[in-house]
C-alpha positions in Angstrom: 0.0 0.0 0.0 1.3 3.4 -1.0 0.2 6.3 1.3 0.2 10.0 0.5 0.9 11.8 3.8 -0.3 15.4 3.5 1.4 17.5 6.1 4.4 15.1 6.1 6.8 17.7 7.5 4.7 18.3 10.6 5.5 16.5 13.8 2.9 13.8 13.4 3.7 13.5 9.7 7.4 12.9 10.2 6.7 10.1 12.8 4.1 8.6 10.4 6.4 8.5 7.3 9.1 6.9 9.4 6.7 4.2 10.7 5.3 3.6 7.2 8.8 3.1 5.8 9.5 0.6 8.6 6.4 -1.5 7.9 6.6 -4.3 5.3 4.2 -3.8 2.4 3.8 -0.1 3.0 5.4 2.9 1.2 5.1 6.6 2.0 4.8 9.5 -0.4 5.5 12.7 1.6 3.6 15.8 0.4 5.8 18.8 1.4 5.7 22.6 0.9 9.4 23.4 0.5 12.1 21.6 -1.5 14.5 21.9 1.4 12.3 19.5 3.4 12.8 16.7 0.9 16.2 15.5 2.2 14.7 14.2 5.5 12.3 11.9 3.6 15.0 10.9 1.1 17.0 9.6 4.0 14.0 7.5 5.0 13.7 6.1 1.5 10.4 7.8 1.0 9.3 9.6 -2.1 8.3 13.3 -1.8 6.2 15.6 -3.8 6.2 19.4 -3.7 2.6 20.8 -3.3 1.3 23.7 -1.3 -2.2 23.2 0.3 -3.0 26.7 -1.0 -2.5 25.5 -4.5 -5.4 24.3 -6.7 -7.0 21.0 -6.3 -5.3 19.8 -9.5 -1.9 19.7 -8.0 -3.1 17.7 -5.0 -4.9 15.4 -7.4 -1.7 14.8 -9.3 0.1 13.9 -6.1 -2.6 11.4 -5.2 -2.9 9.6 -8.6 -0.4 6.8 -7.8 -1.4 6.1 -4.2 -3.8 3.7 -2.4 -4.6 5.9 0.6 -4.3 9.5 1.7 -3.7 10.8 5.3 -4.4 14.4 6.1 -2.3 15.5 9.0 -1.6 19.1 8.0 -2.4 22.1 10.1 -1.8 25.8 10.1 -0.1 25.7 13.4 -0.7 27.7 16.6 1.1 30.8 15.5 -1.0 31.7 12.5 -4.1 33.8 12.2 -7.7 32.9 11.4 -7.0 33.3 7.7 -4.5 30.5 7.6 -6.8 28.3 9.8 -9.5 28.7 7.1 -7.0 28.2 4.2 -5.3 25.1 5.6 -7.4 23.4 8.2 -10.7 23.9 6.3 -10.1 24.6 2.6 -6.9 22.6 2.4 -8.6 19.6 4.0 -11.7 19.9 1.7 -9.4 20.3 -1.4 -7.5 17.2 -0.4 -10.7 15.2 0.0 -11.9 16.3 -3.4 -8.5 15.6 -5.0 -8.6 12.2 -3.5 -11.9 11.5 -5.1 -10.8 12.8 -8.4 -7.7 10.7 -8.3 -9.8 7.5 -7.8 -8.4 6.8 -4.3 -10.9 5.4 -1.8 -9.1 5.3 1.5 -8.8 8.5 3.5 -7.6 9.2 7.1 -8.2 12.6 8.7 -6.4 13.8 11.8 -8.9 16.1 13.4 -9.2 17.9 16.7 -10.3 16.2 19.9 -13.9 17.5 19.9 -15.4 19.0 16.7 -19.0 18.9 17.7 -21.3 21.9 17.6 -21.2 22.0 21.4 -17.4 22.2 21.3 -17.6 25.2 19.0 -19.9 27.0 21.3 -17.9 26.3 24.4 -14.4 27.1 22.9 -12.6 30.3 23.8 -12.7 33.0 21.0 -9.0 32.4 20.2 -9.6 28.6 19.6 -13.1 28.5 18.1 -12.1 29.3 14.5 -9.9 26.2 14.6 -12.7 24.0 15.9 -15.1 25.4 13.3 -12.6 24.6 10.5 -12.1 21.1 11.8 -15.9 20.6 12.3 -16.8 21.5 8.7 -13.8 19.5 7.2 -15.0 16.5 9.2 -18.6 17.0 8.0 -17.5 17.3 4.4 -15.6 14.0 4.6 -18.5 12.2 6.3 -20.8 13.2 3.3 -18.5 11.5 0.8 -18.4 7.9 -0.2 -14.8 7.5 0.8 -13.6 4.8 3.1 -12.7 7.3 5.7 -11.4 7.3 9.3 -11.4 10.4 11.5 -9.0 10.4 14.4 -9.6 12.9 17.2 -6.4 13.0 19.4 -6.2 14.6 22.8 -3.7 17.4 23.7 -0.6 16.6 21.8 2.8 16.3 23.4 6.3 15.6 22.2 6.9 12.8 24.8 8.2 9.5 23.6 5.3 7.2 22.5 4.1 4.7 25.1 2.2 2.5 22.7 -0.8 2.5 25.1 -4.1 4.4 24.5 -7.7 4.8 25.5 -9.7 4.9 22.3 -13.5 5.3 21.7 -16.2 7.4 20.3 -16.1 9.5 23.5 -13.2 9.4 26.1 -12.2 11.7 28.9 -9.9 14.6 27.8 -6.2 13.9 28.2 -2.8 14.0 26.5 -1.2 11.8 23.9 2.3 11.8 22.4 2.4 12.7 18.7 4.3 9.5 18.1 1.4 7.4 19.4 -1.0 9.3 17.2 1.2 8.3 14.2 1.0 4.7 15.4 -2.8 4.8 15.6 -2.9 6.2 12.0 -0.7 3.3 10.9 -2.9 0.7 12.6 -6.1 2.4 11.3 -4.8 2.2 7.7 -4.4 -1.5 8.0 -7.6 -2.4 9.8 -10.9 -2.3 8.0 -12.8 -1.9 11.3 -11.9 1.8 11.3 -13.6 2.5 8.0 -16.3 5.1 8.1 -15.7 5.6 11.8 -14.4 8.5 14.0 -12.9 8.1 17.5 -11.1 10.0 20.2 -7.7 8.9 21.5 -5.7 9.7 24.6 -3.0 7.9 26.5 -4.4 4.8 28.3 -3.7 1.3 29.3 -4.5 -0.7 26.1 -2.0 -1.5 23.4 -2.7 0.6 20.2 -3.1 -2.6 18.1 -5.7 -4.0 20.5 -7.5 -0.7 21.0 -8.0 -0.4 17.2 -9.0 -4.0 16.8 -11.6 -3.6 19.6 -13.4 -0.8 17.7 
């Protein structure tokens, strides 16, 4: 299986590409925004493709034409304004979904926010609500497609070393999770049909990632 990782140069994306390259039968294609980012992925043996999420759908479609699955783990980041949140977390996600469909790819994994419900929008502080709104509508757009999607809602992200243990479910208590463990969950989800057309929250817990995904 060849997997296009959108947002490959992000922290989750880098972990994911490395894990894909270390898994028999899987191959990563890293979608990056700057040419200088390519050397990291070349060292991993992964292919890379230069596309900006603010480009047209056609460029994303071209990047997805030779893959079997697409993972969207891009984000505008905490230091950008509402404009970039709309352009990347909403429009970038929707364009990637549409490009995936146009390219004839069926499998799609979305890394979302922990809670993207209408209630979460209403209860979010003003500085965070645009991000939740963007993720909410991107998720809803994906759910309305015929794609074999999985939507992953991670808790507060940390750079701690992955523990390989999670709590996973449609609703779990808020908590933290290392980005490395999120990448491992994505990897397991890609290989397990039980995750298709499902969304779930994940935080650090007591169950192995493989077992947690299998028990969905």
